[in-house]
C-alpha positions as CSV (number, residue, x, y, z in Angstrom):
1,X,-37.2,-28.9,34.6
2,X,-34.3,-27.2,36.4
3,X,-31.8,-29.6,34.6
4,X,-33.3,-28.7,31.2
5,X,-33.1,-25.0,32.0
6,X,-29.5,-25.3,33.1
7,X,-28.6,-27.3,30.0
8,X,-30.3,-24.8,27.7
9,X,-28.5,-21.9,29.5
10,X,-25.1,-23.6,29.2
11,X,-25.6,-24.3,25.5
12,X,-26.5,-20.6,24.9
13,X,-23.5,-19.5,26.9
14,X,-21.2,-21.8,25.0
15,X,-22.6,-20.5,21.7
16,X,-22.1,-16.9,22.7
17,X,-18.6,-17.7,23.9
18,X,-17.7,-19.3,20.6
19,X,-19.0,-16.3,18.8
20,X,-16.8,-14.0,20.8
21,X,-13.7,-16.2,20.2
22,X,-14.5,-16.3,16.5
23,X,-14.8,-12.5,16.4
24,X,-11.6,-12.0,18.2
25,X,-9.6,-14.5,16.1
26,X,-6.4,-12.9,14.9
27,X,-6.1,-12.6,11.1
28,X,-2.8,-12.5,9.2
29,X,-2.4,-10.6,5.9
30,X,0.7,-10.8,3.7
31,X,2.3,-7.9,1.9
32,X,5.4,-6.6,0.2
33,X,8.4,-6.2,2.5
34,X,10.1,-2.8,2.5
35,X,7.1,-1.0,0.8
36,X,6.1,2.3,2.4
37,X,2.6,1.8,0.8
38,X,2.3,-1.5,2.7
39,X,3.3,0.2,5.9
40,X,0.7,2.8,5.5
41,X,-1.9,0.3,4.4
42,X,-1.1,-1.6,7.6
43,X,-2.1,1.4,9.7
44,X,-5.3,1.9,7.8
45,X,-6.4,-1.7,7.9
46,X,-5.4,-2.1,11.5
47,X,-7.8,0.7,12.4
48,X,-10.5,-0.7,10.2
49,X,-10.3,-4.2,11.7
50,X,-10.1,-2.7,15.2
51,X,-13.5,-1.2,14.6
52,X,-14.8,-4.7,13.9
53,X,-13.1,-6.1,17.1
54,X,-10.7,-8.2,15.0
55,X,-6.9,-8.1,15.7
56,X,-4.6,-8.5,12.7
57,X,-0.9,-9.3,12.1
58,X,1.0,-8.4,9.0
59,X,3.4,-10.9,7.3
60,X,6.1,-9.1,5.3
61,X,7.7,-11.0,2.4
62,X,8.5,-10.7,-1.3
63,X,5.8,-9.5,-3.6
64,X,5.6,-12.9,-5.4
65,X,5.5,-15.0,-2.2
66,X,2.9,-12.7,-0.6
67,X,0.5,-13.6,-3.4
68,X,1.3,-17.3,-3.3
69,X,0.6,-17.7,0.4
70,X,-2.4,-15.4,0.4
71,X,-4.1,-17.0,-2.6
72,X,-3.3,-20.4,-1.2
73,X,-5.1,-19.7,2.0
74,X,-1.9,-20.0,4.1
75,X,-2.7,-16.5,5.5
76,X,-6.0,-14.7,5.6
77,X,-5.5,-12.4,2.6
78,X,-3.5,-9.6,1.0
79,X,-3.0,-6.3,2.8
80,X,-3.0,-4.1,-0.3
81,X,-2.8,-4.7,-4.0
82,X,-4.0,-3.3,-7.4
83,X,-7.4,-4.1,-8.8
84,X,-6.5,-6.8,-11.3
85,X,-5.5,-9.2,-8.5
86,X,-9.2,-10.2,-8.2
87,X,-9.1,-11.5,-11.8
88,X,-5.7,-13.3,-11.6
89,X,-6.3,-14.8,-8.1
90,X,-10.0,-15.7,-7.8
91,X,-9.5,-17.2,-4.3
92,X,-8.8,-13.6,-3.1
93,X,-12.0,-11.6,-2.7
94,X,-11.6,-7.9,-3.2
95,X,-13.0,-5.5,-0.6
96,X,-14.5,-3.1,-3.2
97,X,-13.6,0.1,-1.4
98,X,-10.0,1.4,-2.0
99,X,-7.9,1.5,1.2
100,X,-5.2,3.6,-0.5
101,X,-4.3,5.3,-3.8
102,X,-1.0,4.8,-5.7
103,X,-0.1,8.0,-7.4
104,X,2.6,8.1,-10.1
105,X,4.9,11.1,-10.1
106,X,7.8,12.3,-12.1
107,X,10.6,13.9,-10.1
108,X,13.2,16.3,-11.4
109,X,15.9,18.6,-10.2
110,X,14.5,21.9,-8.9
111,X,16.5,24.0,-11.4
112,X,15.1,22.0,-14.3
113,X,11.4,22.3,-13.4
114,X,10.9,25.4,-15.5
115,X,12.1,23.7,-18.7
116,X,10.9,20.1,-18.3
117,X,7.3,19.1,-19.1
118,X,5.5,15.8,-19.5
119,X,5.5,16.4,-23.2
120,X,9.3,16.5,-23.6
121,X,10.3,13.7,-21.2
122,X,10.3,11.1,-24.0
123,X,13.6,12.4,-25.4
124,X,15.4,12.8,-22.0
125,X,17.2,10.4,-19.7
126,X,14.4,8.9,-17.5
127,X,14.8,6.2,-14.8
128,X,12.5,4.0,-12.8
129,X,12.6,1.1,-10.5
130,X,12.8,-2.3,-12.3
131,X,9.6,-4.2,-12.1
132,X,7.2,-1.3,-11.5
133,X,4.5,-1.8,-14.0
134,X,3.0,1.7,-13.6
135,X,6.4,3.3,-14.5
136,X,7.1,0.9,-17.3
137,X,3.8,1.7,-19.0
138,X,4.3,5.4,-18.6
139,X,7.7,5.3,-20.3
140,X,6.7,3.2,-23.3
141,X,8.2,4.9,-26.4
142,X,10.8,6.9,-24.4
143,X,14.2,7.0,-26.1
144,X,16.5,6.7,-23.1
145,X,15.2,4.7,-20.2
146,X,17.2,3.4,-17.2
147,X,15.9,0.7,-14.9
148,X,17.5,0.7,-11.5
149,X,17.6,-2.0,-8.8
150,X,16.9,0.5,-6.0
151,X,15.0,3.7,-5.5
152,X,18.1,5.2,-3.7
153,X,20.2,4.6,-6.8
154,X,17.6,6.4,-9.0
155,X,17.4,9.5,-7.0
156,X,21.2,9.7,-6.5
157,X,21.6,9.5,-10.3
158,X,19.0,12.2,-10.7
159,X,20.6,14.5,-8.1
160,X,24.1,14.0,-9.7
161,X,22.7,14.9,-13.2
162,X,23.1,11.5,-14.7
163,X,19.4,11.3,-15.1
164,X,17.0,14.0,-16.1
165,X,13.9,12.6,-14.4
166,X,12.8,9.7,-12.2
167,X,9.4,8.0,-12.4
168,X,8.3,7.0,-8.8
169,X,5.2,7.4,-6.6
170,X,3.8,9.5,-3.8
171,X,5.4,7.3,-1.1
172,X,8.8,6.1,-2.3
173,X,9.7,9.5,-3.8
174,X,9.3,11.8,-0.8
175,X,10.7,9.2,1.6
176,X,13.8,8.6,-0.6
177,X,14.4,12.3,-0.9
178,X,14.2,12.7,2.9
179,X,16.4,9.6,3.5
180,X,19.2,10.8,1.2
181,X,18.9,14.5,2.3
182,X,18.2,15.7,-1.2
183,X,17.0,19.3,-1.2
184,X,17.2,19.8,-4.9
185,X,14.6,17.2,-6.0
186,X,10.9,18.1,-6.5
187,X,7.8,16.7,-8.3
188,X,7.5,17.9,-11.9
189,X,3.8,18.4,-11.5
190,X,0.5,16.7,-10.7
191,X,0.5,12.8,-10.7
192,X,0.4,11.3,-14.2
193,X,-1.7,8.4,-12.9
194,X,-3.9,7.7,-9.8
195,X,-4.6,4.0,-9.2
196,X,-6.9,2.7,-6.5
197,X,-5.5,0.0,-4.2
198,X,-7.6,-2.7,-2.5
199,X,-7.6,-5.0,0.4
200,X,-8.1,-8.7,-0.3
201,X,-9.6,-11.4,1.9
202,X,-9.2,-15.1,1.2
203,X,-12.4,-16.9,0.3
204,X,-12.4,-18.8,3.6
205,X,-13.3,-15.6,5.3
206,X,-15.4,-14.0,2.5
207,X,-18.2,-13.3,5.0
208,X,-16.0,-10.4,6.2
209,X,-15.9,-8.6,2.9
210,X,-19.1,-6.5,3.3
211,X,-18.2,-5.7,6.9
212,X,-14.8,-4.4,6.0
213,X,-16.1,-2.6,3.0
214,X,-18.6,-0.7,5.2
215,X,-16.0,0.4,7.6
216,X,-13.6,1.5,4.9
217,X,-16.3,3.5,3.2
218,X,-17.0,5.3,6.5
219,X,-13.3,6.0,6.9
220,X,-13.0,7.3,3.4
221,X,-16.1,9.6,3.7
222,X,-14.9,11.0,7.1
223,X,-11.4,11.7,5.8
224,X,-9.9,9.2,8.2
225,X,-7.9,7.3,5.6
226,X,-6.4,10.5,4.3
227,X,-5.5,11.6,7.8
228,X,-3.9,8.3,8.6
229,X,-1.9,8.4,5.3
230,X,-0.6,11.9,5.9
231,X,0.3,11.2,9.6
232,X,2.2,8.0,8.7
233,X,4.0,9.7,5.8
234,X,4.9,12.7,8.0
235,X,6.3,10.4,10.7
236,X,8.4,8.4,8.2
237,X,9.7,11.5,6.5
238,X,10.7,13.0,9.8
239,X,12.4,9.8,10.8
240,X,14.4,9.7,7.6
241,X,15.4,13.3,7.8
242,X,16.7,12.8,11.3
243,X,18.8,9.9,10.1
244,X,20.1,11.9,7.1
245,X,21.1,14.8,9.3
246,X,23.3,12.6,11.6
């Protein structure tokens, strides 16, 4: 009788131990290297998974490779992507609560803000970063569009008067302005587009989707995601300004 009791107790203990190990297994998510949006999403998702007792690592690589290895199950998912990823990569299961929002902005020189409007941009010299779909769609039909290889190049051309406007976003724009020490560049107005961004989990861990969704919803409703975003942005902007001032 004692032997049976001890055996049963041992089996229960081993099962509980295996559950703890499973819960604490570190997950790895791929994302785009050098992206401020990805950096901020990392802070948001790190906090979300911490509430679930799951540590995470982030693997930074090119945008194309990130999707290849996440959809192939070589990592545990994608840190942050647009909504259509769920249609193009069915092995990646979308957590249906946005973890960030990508907001498209137009930036102009401060002295031009009174004369430029969204309605007259199409006839002006407008630039955007090559490969950014949101900006490409916005400038369809524009007469004089410049595609640059770097965000720094765009804002330098804008500041020097070689471009009239730059199409960027809520993250790259302010950070580039701070990094280059440009005091004369400002947003033209409200964002022209707001696109929700989502976290994706590979189907091998699809059981986590509702758990992560619940945590993200709580974080959104409490304002925690906005607070993390603002804090991360403020820290990065301050760091870039310090570098620019040296």
